[in-house]
C-alpha positions as CSV (number, residue, x, y, z in Angstrom):
1,M,287.3,-71.8,-255.1
2,T,283.9,-73.6,-255.1
3,G,282.1,-70.5,-256.4
4,Y,280.3,-67.3,-255.7
5,T,277.6,-68.9,-253.6
6,S,276.5,-68.4,-250.1
7,Y,278.1,-70.9,-247.8
8,W,274.9,-71.1,-245.8
9,M,272.6,-71.9,-248.8
10,A,275.1,-74.2,-250.5
11,T,275.3,-76.4,-247.4
12,A,271.7,-76.2,-246.2
13,P,269.4,-79.3,-246.4
14,G,267.1,-77.5,-248.9
15,F,263.5,-76.3,-248.9
16,T,261.3,-78.8,-250.7
17,A,257.8,-77.6,-250.0
18,A,257.5,-74.6,-252.2
19,A,254.0,-74.1,-253.6
20,G,253.1,-73.9,-257.3
21,T,250.9,-71.1,-258.4
22,P,249.4,-68.6,-255.9
23,A,245.6,-68.6,-255.4
24,S,243.6,-65.5,-256.1
25,S,243.2,-64.3,-252.5
26,Y,244.6,-64.7,-249.0
27,D,244.1,-63.3,-245.6
28,V,247.7,-62.1,-245.5
29,A,250.4,-61.7,-248.1
30,V,254.0,-61.5,-246.9
31,V,256.6,-60.1,-249.3
32,G,260.0,-61.7,-248.6
33,A,261.0,-65.2,-247.5
34,G,263.8,-64.2,-245.2
35,F,263.9,-64.4,-241.4
36,T,261.4,-61.6,-240.7
37,G,258.8,-62.6,-243.3
38,L,259.0,-66.3,-242.5
39,T,258.8,-65.7,-238.7
40,A,255.6,-63.5,-239.3
41,A,254.1,-66.1,-241.7
42,R,254.7,-69.0,-239.2
43,A,253.0,-67.1,-236.4
44,L,250.1,-66.2,-238.7
45,A,249.6,-69.6,-240.1
46,K,249.8,-71.1,-236.6
47,A,247.0,-68.8,-235.6
48,G,244.8,-70.0,-238.5
49,S,245.4,-67.3,-241.1
50,N,245.5,-68.1,-244.8
51,V,248.9,-66.7,-245.5
52,A,251.1,-66.6,-248.6
53,V,254.8,-65.8,-248.6
54,L,255.9,-64.3,-252.0
55,E,259.7,-64.5,-252.7
56,A,261.4,-63.1,-255.8
57,G,264.1,-65.8,-255.7
58,A,264.4,-68.8,-253.5
59,V,264.0,-69.0,-249.7
60,G,266.9,-67.1,-248.1
61,D,268.2,-65.6,-251.4
62,G,268.3,-62.2,-249.8
63,A,270.3,-60.9,-246.8
64,S,269.0,-63.7,-244.5
65,G,270.9,-66.3,-246.4
66,R,273.9,-64.1,-247.1
67,N,275.4,-63.0,-243.8
68,G,278.1,-63.8,-241.3
69,G,276.0,-66.2,-239.2
70,H,276.0,-64.2,-236.0
71,L,273.1,-63.7,-233.5
72,S,274.3,-60.8,-231.4
73,N,272.4,-59.8,-228.3
74,G,272.3,-56.2,-227.1
75,L,273.1,-53.2,-229.4
76,A,275.7,-53.5,-232.1
77,H,277.0,-50.0,-231.5
78,S,277.7,-47.8,-228.5
79,Y,275.2,-48.1,-225.7
80,A,276.2,-44.7,-224.5
81,A,275.4,-43.2,-227.9
82,A,272.0,-44.9,-227.9
83,A,271.2,-43.6,-224.4
84,G,272.2,-40.1,-225.5
85,A,269.9,-40.3,-228.6
86,L,267.0,-42.1,-227.1
87,G,267.3,-41.7,-223.3
88,Q,268.2,-44.4,-220.8
89,A,264.8,-46.1,-221.0
90,G,264.8,-46.1,-224.8
91,A,268.3,-47.6,-225.0
92,H,267.4,-50.2,-222.3
93,D,264.3,-51.3,-224.2
94,L,266.2,-51.6,-227.5
95,Y,269.0,-53.6,-225.9
96,H,266.5,-56.1,-224.4
97,A,264.5,-56.4,-227.6
98,F,267.6,-58.0,-229.2
99,D,267.9,-60.3,-226.2
100,R,264.2,-61.3,-226.5
101,S,264.6,-61.9,-230.3
102,I,267.4,-64.5,-229.7
103,D,265.2,-66.2,-227.1
104,I,262.4,-66.4,-229.7
105,I,264.7,-68.0,-232.2
106,E,265.9,-70.5,-229.7
107,A,262.3,-71.3,-228.8
108,I,261.3,-71.8,-232.5
109,I,264.2,-74.1,-233.1
110,S,263.1,-76.2,-230.1
111,E,259.4,-76.2,-231.0
112,E,260.0,-77.0,-234.7
113,S,262.9,-79.4,-234.1
114,I,265.2,-77.5,-236.5
115,T,268.7,-78.9,-236.8
116,C,270.8,-75.7,-237.4
117,D,273.8,-75.9,-235.0
118,F,272.3,-73.2,-232.7
119,R,274.8,-72.4,-229.9
120,R,275.1,-69.7,-227.3
121,S,278.7,-69.0,-228.2
122,G,279.0,-65.4,-226.9
123,K,280.3,-62.5,-228.9
124,L,283.5,-60.5,-228.5
125,K,283.8,-57.0,-229.8
126,L,287.5,-56.5,-230.3
127,A,289.5,-53.3,-229.8
128,V,291.9,-53.5,-232.7
129,K,293.5,-50.2,-232.0
130,P,294.9,-49.1,-228.6
131,G,292.8,-46.0,-228.7
132,H,289.6,-48.0,-228.7
133,V,290.3,-49.8,-225.4
134,E,289.0,-47.2,-223.0
135,G,285.8,-46.6,-225.1
136,L,285.0,-50.3,-224.9
137,R,285.8,-50.4,-221.2
138,A,283.5,-47.5,-220.5
139,N,280.7,-49.0,-222.7
140,A,281.0,-52.2,-220.7
141,K,280.6,-50.4,-217.4
142,L,277.5,-48.5,-218.6
143,I,275.9,-51.7,-220.0
144,Q,276.6,-53.5,-216.7
145,A,275.0,-50.7,-214.7
146,E,272.0,-50.1,-216.9
147,A,271.1,-53.1,-219.0
148,D,273.1,-56.3,-218.6
149,P,275.4,-57.2,-215.6
150,E,276.7,-60.3,-217.5
151,V,278.6,-58.2,-220.1
152,R,282.2,-57.7,-219.2
153,F,285.4,-56.2,-220.5
154,L,288.4,-58.5,-221.1
155,D,291.9,-56.9,-221.2
156,R,294.6,-58.2,-223.4
157,T,296.0,-60.6,-220.9
158,E,292.6,-62.2,-220.5
159,L,292.1,-62.7,-224.2
160,G,294.7,-65.4,-224.8
161,S,292.2,-68.3,-224.5
162,E,289.8,-66.4,-226.7
163,I,291.7,-65.0,-229.7
164,V,295.3,-64.9,-230.7
165,S,296.3,-61.8,-232.7
166,D,298.8,-59.0,-232.2
167,L,296.1,-56.5,-233.4
168,V,293.7,-57.2,-230.5
169,H,294.1,-55.0,-227.4
170,G,291.0,-55.8,-225.5
171,G,287.4,-57.0,-225.9
172,L,283.8,-56.6,-224.8
173,L,282.2,-60.0,-224.1
174,Y,278.4,-60.5,-224.6
175,P,277.8,-64.0,-223.2
176,K,274.2,-64.3,-224.4
177,S,275.1,-63.9,-228.1
178,A,274.7,-67.0,-230.3
179,M,275.4,-68.5,-233.7
180,M,273.6,-70.9,-236.0
181,H,273.6,-72.3,-239.5
182,M,271.6,-69.6,-241.3
183,G,270.5,-71.7,-244.3
184,A,269.4,-74.7,-242.2
185,Y,267.4,-72.4,-239.9
186,L,265.7,-70.6,-242.9
187,H,264.7,-73.8,-244.6
188,G,263.4,-75.2,-241.3
189,L,261.4,-72.1,-240.7
190,A,259.9,-72.2,-244.2
191,H,258.9,-75.9,-243.7
192,A,257.3,-74.9,-240.4
193,V,255.2,-72.3,-242.3
194,T,253.8,-75.0,-244.6
195,R,253.2,-77.4,-241.8
196,Y,250.8,-74.9,-240.2
197,G,249.0,-74.5,-243.6
198,G,250.8,-71.5,-245.0
199,Q,252.1,-71.4,-248.5
200,V,255.6,-70.3,-249.6
201,F,256.0,-69.3,-253.2
202,E,259.5,-69.0,-254.7
203,R,260.3,-67.0,-257.8
204,Q,257.3,-64.9,-257.5
205,S,258.6,-61.4,-257.9
206,V,256.2,-58.7,-256.6
207,K,256.0,-56.0,-259.2
208,A,253.8,-53.5,-257.4
209,V,251.3,-53.3,-254.5
210,Q,248.2,-51.2,-254.4
211,R,245.6,-50.5,-251.8
212,Q,242.1,-51.4,-253.0
213,G,239.2,-50.9,-250.7
214,D,239.8,-52.8,-247.4
215,G,242.5,-54.9,-248.9
216,W,245.5,-55.1,-251.2
217,R,246.3,-56.0,-254.8
218,I,249.7,-57.6,-255.3
219,D,250.9,-57.7,-258.9
220,L,253.0,-60.7,-259.9
221,P,254.4,-61.7,-263.3
222,G,251.3,-62.5,-265.3
223,S,248.8,-62.5,-262.4
224,A,247.7,-60.7,-259.3
225,V,246.9,-61.7,-255.7
226,R,244.5,-60.1,-253.3
227,A,245.0,-60.0,-249.6
228,K,243.3,-58.4,-246.7
229,H,246.6,-57.6,-245.0
230,L,250.1,-56.9,-246.5
231,I,253.4,-57.3,-244.8
232,L,256.5,-55.9,-246.4
233,A,259.5,-57.9,-245.2
234,G,261.8,-57.8,-248.3
235,G,264.6,-55.7,-246.8
236,A,266.7,-53.7,-249.1
237,T,265.5,-55.6,-252.2
238,G,261.8,-55.0,-251.5
239,A,262.0,-51.4,-250.2
240,H,261.0,-50.1,-253.7
241,L,257.4,-51.3,-253.2
242,S,256.6,-48.4,-250.9
243,G,258.0,-44.9,-251.1
244,H,257.5,-44.5,-247.3
245,V,259.6,-47.6,-246.7
246,G,262.2,-47.0,-249.4
247,R,263.1,-43.5,-248.2
248,Q,264.1,-44.9,-244.8
249,V,266.9,-47.1,-246.0
250,L,270.0,-47.3,-248.2
251,P,271.1,-50.6,-249.7
252,I,274.8,-51.2,-248.8
253,G,276.7,-54.3,-249.7
254,S,278.4,-56.5,-247.1
255,Y,280.8,-59.2,-248.4
256,I,281.9,-62.5,-247.0
257,I,284.4,-65.3,-247.7
258,A,284.4,-68.9,-246.4
259,T,287.8,-70.5,-246.2
260,R,288.8,-74.1,-246.4
261,P,288.4,-76.0,-243.1
262,L,291.0,-75.0,-240.6
263,T,293.1,-77.6,-238.8
264,D,292.9,-77.9,-235.0
265,A,296.3,-76.4,-234.8
266,E,295.2,-73.3,-236.8
267,I,292.2,-72.8,-234.6
268,A,294.3,-73.1,-231.5
269,T,296.6,-70.3,-232.7
270,T,293.8,-68.0,-234.0
271,M,290.3,-68.4,-232.4
272,P,290.4,-71.0,-229.6
273,G,287.4,-69.4,-228.0
274,R,285.2,-70.3,-231.0
275,R,282.9,-67.3,-230.4
276,T,281.5,-64.8,-232.8
277,Y,283.8,-61.8,-233.3
278,V,283.5,-58.2,-234.5
279,T,286.1,-55.5,-234.6
280,S,285.9,-52.0,-233.3
281,L,286.6,-50.1,-236.6
282,N,283.9,-48.2,-238.4
283,V,284.7,-50.3,-241.5
284,G,285.3,-53.4,-239.4
285,S,285.3,-57.1,-239.8
286,Y,283.1,-59.9,-238.4
287,F,284.0,-63.6,-238.3
288,R,283.4,-67.0,-236.8
289,L,284.0,-70.7,-237.3
290,T,281.4,-73.0,-238.9
291,P,280.6,-76.5,-237.5
292,D,283.0,-77.9,-240.2
293,S,285.7,-75.5,-239.0
294,R,285.7,-73.1,-241.9
295,L,286.3,-69.4,-241.2
296,I,283.5,-67.2,-242.2
297,F,285.1,-63.7,-242.6
298,G,283.2,-60.6,-243.7
299,G,283.0,-56.9,-243.8
300,R,282.2,-53.9,-245.9
301,A,285.2,-54.5,-248.1
302,R,283.7,-52.1,-250.7
303,F,281.0,-49.4,-250.3
304,S,278.7,-50.4,-253.1
305,T,274.9,-51.0,-253.6
306,K,275.7,-54.3,-255.4
307,A,275.9,-57.8,-253.9
308,D,276.2,-59.8,-257.1
309,Q,279.0,-62.1,-258.3
310,N,281.1,-59.3,-259.7
311,A,281.0,-57.4,-256.4
312,A,281.8,-60.5,-254.4
313,A,284.8,-61.3,-256.7
314,K,286.2,-57.8,-256.2
315,S,285.9,-58.2,-252.4
316,V,287.8,-61.4,-252.2
317,P,291.4,-60.0,-252.3
318,I,290.4,-57.2,-249.8
319,L,288.9,-59.6,-247.3
320,R,291.9,-62.0,-247.7
321,R,294.3,-59.2,-247.0
322,T,292.4,-58.0,-243.9
323,L,292.2,-61.6,-242.7
324,G,295.9,-62.1,-243.2
325,Q,296.7,-58.9,-241.2
326,L,294.6,-60.1,-238.3
327,F,295.9,-63.7,-238.4
328,P,299.2,-63.9,-240.2
329,V,299.3,-67.7,-239.8
330,L,296.3,-67.8,-242.2
331,Q,297.9,-65.5,-244.8
332,G,297.0,-66.8,-248.3
333,I,294.5,-69.4,-247.1
334,S,292.3,-70.7,-249.8
335,V,288.7,-69.5,-250.2
336,D,285.9,-71.9,-251.1
337,H,282.9,-69.5,-251.1
338,A,282.6,-65.7,-251.7
339,F,279.3,-64.0,-251.5
340,G,277.6,-60.7,-250.5
341,G,274.3,-59.5,-249.2
342,L,272.5,-56.1,-249.2
343,V,272.1,-54.5,-245.8
344,D,269.1,-52.2,-245.5
345,M,270.8,-49.4,-243.6
346,S,268.8,-46.8,-241.7
347,R,270.2,-43.3,-240.9
348,D,270.6,-44.0,-237.2
349,R,271.2,-47.8,-237.7
350,F,268.1,-48.7,-235.6
351,P,265.3,-50.8,-237.2
352,R,261.8,-49.4,-237.7
353,L,258.5,-51.2,-237.2
354,G,255.2,-49.8,-238.3
355,Q,252.6,-49.2,-241.0
356,T,252.8,-47.2,-244.2
357,P,250.2,-44.3,-244.6
358,D,248.0,-46.7,-246.7
359,G,248.2,-49.4,-244.1
360,A,250.9,-52.0,-245.1
361,H,252.8,-53.4,-242.2
362,Y,256.6,-53.3,-242.4
363,A,259.9,-53.8,-240.7
364,I,262.9,-52.1,-242.2
365,G,266.3,-50.7,-241.4
366,L,267.8,-53.8,-239.8
367,S,271.2,-52.3,-240.6
368,G,273.3,-55.5,-240.4
369,S,271.6,-56.9,-237.3
370,G,268.8,-58.6,-239.1
371,A,269.5,-62.2,-238.2
372,Q,269.2,-61.5,-234.5
373,I,266.3,-58.9,-234.4
374,S,264.2,-60.5,-237.2
375,A,262.4,-62.9,-234.8
376,Y,261.2,-60.0,-232.6
377,L,260.1,-58.0,-235.6
378,G,258.4,-60.8,-237.4
379,T,256.5,-61.7,-234.2
380,A,255.5,-58.1,-233.7
381,L,254.2,-57.9,-237.4
382,A,252.1,-61.0,-236.9
383,D,250.7,-59.6,-233.7
384,A,249.8,-56.4,-235.4
385,V,247.9,-58.2,-238.2
386,L,246.1,-60.4,-235.7
387,G,245.2,-57.6,-233.4
388,R,246.9,-59.3,-230.5
389,T,247.8,-57.3,-227.5
390,H,251.2,-55.8,-228.2
391,R,253.3,-52.9,-227.0
392,G,251.9,-50.8,-229.8
393,A,253.3,-47.3,-229.9
394,S,255.5,-48.1,-226.8
395,D,257.3,-50.8,-228.7
396,P,260.9,-49.6,-228.9
397,F,261.0,-49.8,-232.7
398,V,257.5,-48.3,-233.3
399,A,258.5,-45.5,-231.0
400,L,261.3,-44.5,-233.3
401,A,259.9,-42.0,-235.8
402,P,260.6,-42.5,-239.5
403,H,264.0,-40.9,-240.4
404,P,264.1,-40.8,-244.2
405,F,267.3,-40.1,-246.2
406,P,267.4,-37.0,-248.3
407,P,266.8,-37.4,-252.1
408,G,269.9,-38.7,-253.9
409,A,271.6,-40.0,-250.8
410,I,272.3,-43.3,-252.5
411,W,275.0,-41.5,-254.6
412,T,276.9,-40.5,-251.5
413,I,277.6,-44.1,-250.4
414,P,281.2,-44.0,-251.6
415,V,281.7,-40.7,-249.8
416,I,280.3,-42.2,-246.6
417,G,282.7,-45.1,-247.0
418,A,285.7,-42.8,-247.5
419,Y,284.7,-40.8,-244.4
420,A,284.4,-43.9,-242.3
421,R,287.8,-45.2,-243.4
422,A,289.4,-41.9,-242.6
423,R,287.9,-41.9,-239.1
424,D,289.4,-45.4,-238.6
425,L,292.9,-44.1,-239.6
426,L,292.6,-41.1,-237.3
427,T,291.3,-42.8,-234.1
């Protein structure tokens, strides 16, 4: 195995425009150089703001550079459940916010000439148990009627040209979904920030933030930065900077392997459709092929709050076993990369967009859908700072009230995992 490194970051062209030492003051300080923070910083810098992005590690070191490489449109979970919780209008607006976000990503790639293998591949949500088929079929009908007529259900006989596995019994096809090389996009986005005059600082870990007068003090190792506006876009790793933000999410690890390149024959007998794929289990899997024909295969192999090398190593045999069950022809395939990322999971798995009581702007609770929704959220954060006309309280994510976890909830993560696995066995 090559190592416990993110495939996306190990094969990205690199970010070479990192600034040196932060200045004493900025118009806007953005915490986190992931998708959301860089999207906001690009829009702000383009509008003429003096903006600094402060990243504890390197660009993309967090969840943005450590994911499955999917850009899924629509809602990741049941549209019917969303409509039941939020009403038809609320579910409709959330669904199309994800569509809009992928459109924004596509536009940025074109405008900034970012080479990142973006492709509208379509996504298949796969029923991997016979009992899941009717639920997916009903969800397809509801989405077609209320949100997206292009979505369609494929029965088992229609899936032969898409995916070859005895475990697959049907699938829900989202044609607008896409994929890209996450590391290449991240680095292209960071370079775009600097071209518009913004600064991106790597290895500048924010220790604390404090409201002072009409601005903010941001404490760094050995120094402090002042800014008129503050954006918290650090996901699970930055949630500790605000109690208001931190109480709304739990950090849950998601783990991924990247195999050796598959042969054309192996692809033809496993994933000839070359789409992005997710399974219907509560503790499910997600996978896709890379441009160099590797299989990126991930899931919540373990319910842990860690995404370090040790956690990734423990996940490798679990993920390989699940992969072999889905595609027996790939049983025992060699793995070149193993890595994990922390998902900032909200209680209802919907993101939140807003301001803390003391006025910091934030986006949180991306819940495993960060790659696709980040462009929408980052754009909305920039609009809020600039005072641009935006949907305000009617924005589908602003309209969702904060939904904090109870104290000590982090210790229940293994129990949550056990319950989810039990439901998968029983359904």
